[in-house]
N, C-alpha and C positions, 0 to 999 in steps of 0.2 A: 505494500498499500504504501501512497505515494501522495504527494501536492506540486501541481502541475500550475501554469501560469502564462501568459504569451499574450504580443502583440502581433497582430497579422496586419499588411498594409491592404489600404482599398483606393490605393491612390500614390498617398502620400508615403515616399521612401522613407524606411524608417531610420533612423540617426543616431548620434550619442546619446541623447539626453533620454530618445524611447527607449536604447539599451540601460540606460541606467533606473529608467523609471522600471525597467522589467525585472530587472534583477530586485530593486528593490519587491514590488510584486512577491517574487519566487520566497526573498527572504522571510516575508513577512508570516508565510506558512512554513518556517523551519519545522514544525514542531508534527507535523503528518511527515516528515522524511529526514529524521537526526542524522543518519548514515552516512549521507553524502550527498552534496546540491551543485549542479551544471546547467550551463546554459548555452545553446548556440545563437546563430543568429544572422542574418545577412539583411539587405536592401527590404527583402519582403516579408519576413517572416523572423520575429526575438522566439523560443522556448527555450521558457526555465522549469526546470523538475528539483523537488530534494525527493530521496528518496528514501522508504524504511526497507530495509533488507528482510525479505520474508523467503523467498526462494534462488536457487541462487547465490550464495553471501558474496562472490569476491567483486572485484573494480568492472570486470568484465560482462556481469549484468548492471552496470551503475546507465542513470539515465542523463537527458536524452540520449535515444539510439539511435544507430541509421542501419540501412544497409551494407552491401560489401562496399558498391563502390558511392556512397553517401549521398547517394541523388534522394534517397526517403529515407526524411525523418518523423522519430514518433517523441511527443511527451506523452507520459501515460502512466494512470493512476486505475489499480483494481487487479483481478485476479481472474483470468479468465479460466475456470477450472478442468474446463477438458481439453487442454494444450493440448495434454500428450495422446489425446486421441488424434486429435487432427494431425500433428506431425507424424506420428504413423499412416493415419487414411491418405495422407496427400502426399504424400513421400517425399517430405518436404527436404531434409538429411540427404537424400539423393540430389536433389535438386539446386540448395545450398549449402555455403558452407556456414557451421553455426559456431557461435561466438562461444556462446552461453548455455546454459539450462533452465532458463529462465521464460516464462511464458509470454514475454514482449517479444523478443525476436522470433516466436511461432507466427506472432500477429504481424508482426513487417515482411514476413516468407509468405505468406499466406493471403497478405492483399497482394505482393507482386505476381500471383498467380493466381487471385480472381478478381483484384478490382476490389472496389468498396462492397461489393457482391458478397465479400467473404465475411461480412458481419453477421447475413445470417445461418453462418455454422458456427457462432461462440454460446457457450454458456458459460454467466459467470456475470458477475460486475467491472463495469470500464466509464473510466471518461477519458478521453487522449486528444490529442490532438494530431495529424497523421499531413505531414509535409512532403508531398511528393513533387521535387524540383522537371521531372521531366510530362508531366500534361501542365506546369506552373497552376496547381491546384492546391488544397488545408480542406483537410473535413476536422471539422471540431467535432464532438460524437460523444454521446451520452449513450448508456447501458436499455436494456431491454425496459425495465421497474422501476427509474430514476434510481439506486442503488446508491452510486456513487455521485456526488455532486458537481454541477458543473453551472458558473453564472456565466455572462458575457454584458462586455458596453461600448458599443460604438461611439467614436468621437474622432471630428475631426480626420476625416479620412482613416479610420484607425478601428480596428477591433479585436478590443481585450478580452480576453477569458480568464478564470479561474475556480480554481477548487474553492474558495472560498471568498464569501464578500469582503472581507477585511481587505485582501490585494491592490481592492479598484480605489484604496482611500491612501493607497501609494501612489496615484495618478495625479499628477499638478489639474488636469482638466476637467477632473471629478466635480459634481455636484450635489451639495449635502442635502439636496429638497427631497424630504418625504413624500413617497407613494402612499397618500391620503387612501386612497385605494385601497392599498395592502391592509393597512393599517384597520380599516372598515370591515374588512373578511375576516383578519386575525381574530377579533372582538367577537365576532358569532363563531368559528372554528377553533380556535388556540391555537391556531398554525395557520401561517401564510400561505395561502393558495397558488397551486398553474404557476405565471410566469412570473406574478409578483413577488417583488424584494422589499425591506422597506423603502429603499431609495428610488426615486424614480429613472436615475441611471442607469441603475443595472434589470438584469433579467436573469430568470431562470430558466436555463436550456429542458423544456419538456422531457421527461422517459422518450424512450422510442425513437428522440429527435437526432440529427446531425445540421449543423451550418456546414453549406460547400461556397467557399471560398474560391474564385476565379479570379486571380491576379491577373491574367490578362483582359480582362474585363472591365475589371474592376468593381468586380459587385458581390453578394453572398445573400446566398437562400437557406432557409429554415428550413428543412426537409422532412415528412415521418416517414421514418424505414422499414418500420416492422409496427404491427396491430396483432393482440393477442387477441385469435377468433374464441369464440364459447360453439362449439358445434357440437351436443352430447352426442357419446355414441349410444341409443337405445337397446341395443343389442348384446351391451355389456353384461355379464355375470356377475354376480356377488363377489362369487369367489374368488372366481380368476380374478376380477380387479383389484380385489385386496392384494392377491398375492403377486400380479403385476406392480401395485400401487408400494410395495413394500419391498421388492426388487430395486425401486428407482430411489425410494425415500432411500436404500443404504447406498447405493450409488452415488446419487446426490453427497452423502453425510463423510461418503470414503473422498471422494474429488476435495470438500469443502476440508480435508483435512492433512492435503498436502502441502508441507511447509517443511524448511531447513531449522526454524526456527521451533521452540516449543509452542503447543497450543492449549488454550483452554476453554472452556464451557460456559456459558450465562447459564445458571439453571434456577428459574423462578420455581420449579416443583407447577408449573400449571403443565400441560398436555404437550404443549410442543416442545418447549426445550426439554422434558423426562425423554420423549421421546427421541432427542437427537443423542441424549447421553447412552439410551438403552440399545440404540442402532451402533454406538461407539462400544457400547460391552461386544456387542453380536462382531464387530470386528475384530474383538481381541484388544481391544485400546483402552480399555476406562480403568484402568489400572493406573497409569502411566499419565489421567487425562487431571487438567487440574478445575474443578467446576466452581463456579463464584455465585454467590448467595445473596440476594438482599435481604436484610431482617426492617421492616417497617417496624417500630419499634410502640405500636399503635394496637390492643387485640384484634380487630376486628380488618386490619390491615397485615398480617402477619400469616405469611407462608410457611414459614421456616420446619412444621413439622413433615408436609411434603418436602421438600429441599431432601432433609437428613433422610428420611424411605429413600428417596432415590439414589444419594450418596452410598448409604450402607447397601445398597443394593446394587450397583455398581461399582462400589471400592474402590472411589477416586477419589482423586486429594483434594479436599474440599475446603473453602474457605469462609466462612461469614462474613460481611460485612456489616456491621449492625448500625442502621440509619436513626439517629435522633433527630429533633426539631432545632436543637442548638448548631449539630452538621450542618445543617442545612440552609440558616443563617450564616455560616461561617465561609462557604461556597459559595453561594448564591453571585456574589460579584465576579468573579474568576472565572463561574461556568459562562455567565451572559458573557464577558470579553471574549470568549471560545465561540458561544453561539453565534456571535454578529445581527441575531435578527431576534426579538421576543418569542417565545415560545408560551405554551400553558400548559406545555406537557409536564405533572408533577412527576414524573418519571425521568426528567433529563437530569437532576440534579443527583440524585442516589444510581442514573448511570454514571453522571460522573467522578462519584467516589468508587461504585464496582471498578471501574476501570484503573482508578488511582492506586489502589490495591492489585490489582491483576497483574499491572507496568511488573512492580515484581518479581512477579515467575513467568509470563507469557507473552508475545509479541503479535499473537492471535488471537482472535478471540470469537468463534461460534454460535452465533442467535437467536431465537425458536420466533423470532419475530418475521411478518409473510404466512404463519400456519393460516393465521384466526383467516385471512383471506382468501387466501387460494381454498379454504373448505368451508365457508361460510360459519364460521363458529362463533361469530358475535352472537351478544345474545339481543341485536339489533337485530339480525337475520333469523334469530329463534323468532322474535317479537314479530316479523312479519308475516309466518306463520302463523301465530296466534291470532292478531290482525284481522287477517281474513273469515275464521271461525267467531270472533267476536263480535263482527260488523255481519255474517250473516245470521246468526243466532241470536243476537239480544237485539231488539228493536229501539232506534232513534233514540225517543222519549225516553229507556232507559238508561241510553248511554248517558246522556246530557244530567241526568241525575246524578251515574257514577261518577262524571267531572265533578260537579258540582261536591260532590263528599270529598270525592280525591284533594281540590284544593284546601281543603278544611281541615283536612287529616295534619296530626302534629308533627313539626319538622325534625327532624333527627339527624345528626352529622355523622350517623357513621355508614362505614361505605356502604353503597348498593343498599340504602334502607328500602324499608317498604313503602315510606311512604314517600321517596324521591322516585323510585320506579313505577307506582300507582302515579304519580301526577304526570310522569313523563310517557307513559304509556298510553295510557285513557284518551289525554291531549291530543298525540301523536296519531293514535289511532283514527282519526275522523278525517286525515289530510290523504293525497294522494301518494304511492308508493315513495316517489323521492322525497318528497316532502317531510313524510312521517321519518327518514333517516336521517334527513337532515336536522329533523326537532328530536329527535331519541338524540342527539349528539351536541346539541346548540350549546355553544358557553354565553352568551349574552342573547337574548332574545332585540327585533327591530326595535319592541318599544323600550327596553333597555337602553340600547345603544344610541336610538333618538335623543334619550335624555344626558345621557354618557357624554357624544361629543355632535350636538344637534346642529355645528355646520359643515360636518362633514360626514352626511346622509343620503347623497344625489345620485347615488351609484346603484346600478342594478340586484337587486337581492340576491345574498350572498349563497341564498338554498337552490339560486337559479344554473350555479356552476354543477349542481346534483343534477336539477330536472333536464337542462339542456343536454345531459353525457345520455344521461337516461331515454330519454326521446330520442337519441339521434342513431341509438343500438338498435339491431332489426335481431338481435337474440329472441329466443322462444322460450326465455322462462325469464320473470323477471329478479330471479337469485342473480343469476348468472351479470346482467346488467348491475346488481347490488356491489357482487366480487368486483369487477370493474373499476366503479365508484370508487368504491374503500381502497384499490390498489391506486388508481389515480391520484385522487387527492391526500387521504388518511397518510398512508403507507408512504409514501412521497412526500408530502409538506410534513404530517408531523414525523410518523414513527424515524424515518431517514436521516433528516434534517437532527432530531436525538440523538440517536445511534452514533451517525456519524461526526457533528462537531466533539462528545463528551466523549467517545472512546478514543477518539486521533488526537484529541489535545494531551491525551498520554502515549502519543505513537504507538496505540495499538491496531491492528485493521480486526476488523469487524468483517465477521461472512453469514450467511446468509441461505442456508442449504432447502429451503421451502420457498424460494424465493429462482431456482437455480432453470433456468429457461428448460429443457428439460423434460423437470417432471412438470411443471406450472404447465404446459402441452398436454401432459396426459392428463394430470388432473380437470384441466379444460373439457376434456371429453367424456368427463364421469357426469351422468345422468343427476341432477341436486336431489333429486329423488331417495338417493344411495348415501346421501351429506349428511341432510336432515330425515329426520323420520318423529312420529309421533305429535306432528303440530307444532313443530317446533323446537320442543323438551327435549327429544334424543338428537343434539347435534355431534359432528365429525364422525358419523356412523362409518362410513369405510373405512376410515381411518383407523379408529379402533380396532374395526375387523382388522387390519391388516396389520396391528400392533400387539392383539388379544394375548398371543404366548409370548409374549418380549418386556412386557412391562407389569406392575403389582396390578392387584384390582382397583385397590384406593384409586391410582393414580386412573385408570380406565373408567370412573365410574364419577371422579370429582365435575364438577364445574371451572367453566370460565371464572379467573377473578381479574387477573390482570395488577400488574404493579403500576400503583398510584400511593398519593403523599394523604395523610389526612388534612389537609388545608384548613379545613372547614372549623376542625377541632384545636390546633396548634396555633392557628389565627387567634384563638381566645387568650395564649397565652406566650409561649415563646416569639410567636414570629409578631408578636404586637408592637414590640419598642421600633422594629427595622422598618414594619410597612407602617405605623404612624410616623416615623420620619419621611418618609417617601410622602403619605398623603395629607402634607402639608397643602394649604391655600398656594404659598410660591410655586413649588414641586410643580402641582396639576396645573398651574396657570401659564406657566411657563413653555408649556409644550403647544400649546396654543390648537388644543385640541381637543383635551377631556375636559369636562363641566366641573369643576369643582363638590357644586352642592350635591349632582350626581354622585359624586365618589362616595361625599361623605354621609349621603340618607344610607349607602349602598352599608358600609362599614358597620352605620349607627344600629341597622334592621341587622347584622350579622352579628354584630356584637350581643343585641339584645335575646338571639335567637328567635327575632321574627320570621327570618325566612335564611337559607341556607345560599351563600351566594360566597361559599368557599372560593369554587371554582373561577369567576367571573373576578374576585378578588385579585386571584394570584395569578391570571390575566393582565388586570392594571398594573399591577405591583412589576410584572418583567416588563412591560410597553417600558415602567418611568423607570426601572434601572438600564433596560436600553437605553432608552431615551438620554438619563443623564450620562451614559459612559462612553455615543459614541456620536453624537446629537450637542450637544449641551457642551458638556466639557470636554469633549474626546478624550480624552485620560485611556481610552481602551485597553493599549499598549501596557501601561504599568501594571497591568492585572494579568497580562498574559506569561503565567508563571503555572507552574504545577512542584507538587510537592514532590 
């Protein structure tokens, strides 16, 4: 895993000033690749790379890398997990002289053989810029599912790109103007979606997209090079499907374990991470694998019972990281300096703390992220099935009474409390399918956003991201549409931002076996009737069938929980001093975005147990800390240090 940065000409020849800015763009993300740093440049392109040594630790695998005659260069971040198979299948060693055993060199030579169409053969994660002097073009590419980050900016006939937003702040021409539409959507979703970033100047390259730069024509085009298509095969039989699924899960884990440095696993105790550990055990490797678990020091958020069960089962080398509210507050500003953008994901700081401990032992971490998206395993996917029955068998006037009663149930600040589920489900059940899923996951409502940022609400409704994509898909099953929506927005915009920034802050490569293209494409062919049964109450059916002989029964039978922080409870005590420091009238009004009156009202309602605003307040606090670091004081570099 590495960090990449670069500058490409759209007409203006690059000069010494551009090269210096390119070097600064690369240096600021040194944490992504502390083992080496290098650049190459000419009048058309500057390519920078920081390298974290994972496969082939020799200098022969240093980056940027070129082909034999130095006409093709690549600056690269990622791991293509099927590189050994590609090297063999296309007989690359017979056609090219290899200097290393890295996956990077395989990509260069595969491109020489197939052109840019080589992308369709890859599996894994990647973000790179490939510069081909032979055809006077460059390609800036992001992987199929947006696992590796990639941002770009166009200024003064130059296209800048980088793994992280902070690189662009090193460019003199950069404008700090906030993208208020991005912030508007952030307060709905607790993450910034689609191509938006906090700054108007910078765009996020979507998953499955590339930028083609034609130096001769002095143009660039953003293109989609891949689509995940759900075409269920209704001839599939359960037992045979489960067997094939197990085979592909095992193969994905095997390929994701390939490394020349120590590898570990994140272990939540949930089904997805437990499956990865069980498959590691099946491969005969679990005794030497380090596992890392977060224990949230609050009873209803604690999964340590299941974590310990799995580590005893697999006999892994286990590490438990206990997260207390004080740990979160002490880490808050540092974690935000690495994040570059506000995030309302309550697992971000625990993830940062886990990676901080893991770096003492490993340089690679396998994660279970993506399993919920691929297998329709979220509670909201089960709620989709329950919603259909609820609307079918419960008359409208009775549903109205239930909604009224739900709104008057006492507020509890426990995780997924009964009142929270009841209120969200009964209200969302009255909406269309994509609108319901947006509602079930939203942070602030439209009404709350109108009060919070009254001068910045003239944008399309945030739920439109969900409804437009849902309506554009021709899949024959709504659950498959939802699966893609969750991948395109929640997985890319939230989970991968959290995982990349918090883990790479400590120079660790995170890998995601569930999002390996070969596995994902097979699962997309499995009918949803094999994934969810019993009106949505039996989720992961085919996944559990595939793993029934390899996991403890208690793991097979447990429900989703998900790593989260008890914001609502901790705001009442340990979070209070820092929050009140940022929630002053002066701090809120200097943003020119938020209303002090609205923030203060939410804070008082929460502290008086009138309404659970925990997640909303967490989003507001994250925005204020981000604004302070990156816009007001611009002192984020002070905090780019880890223990």
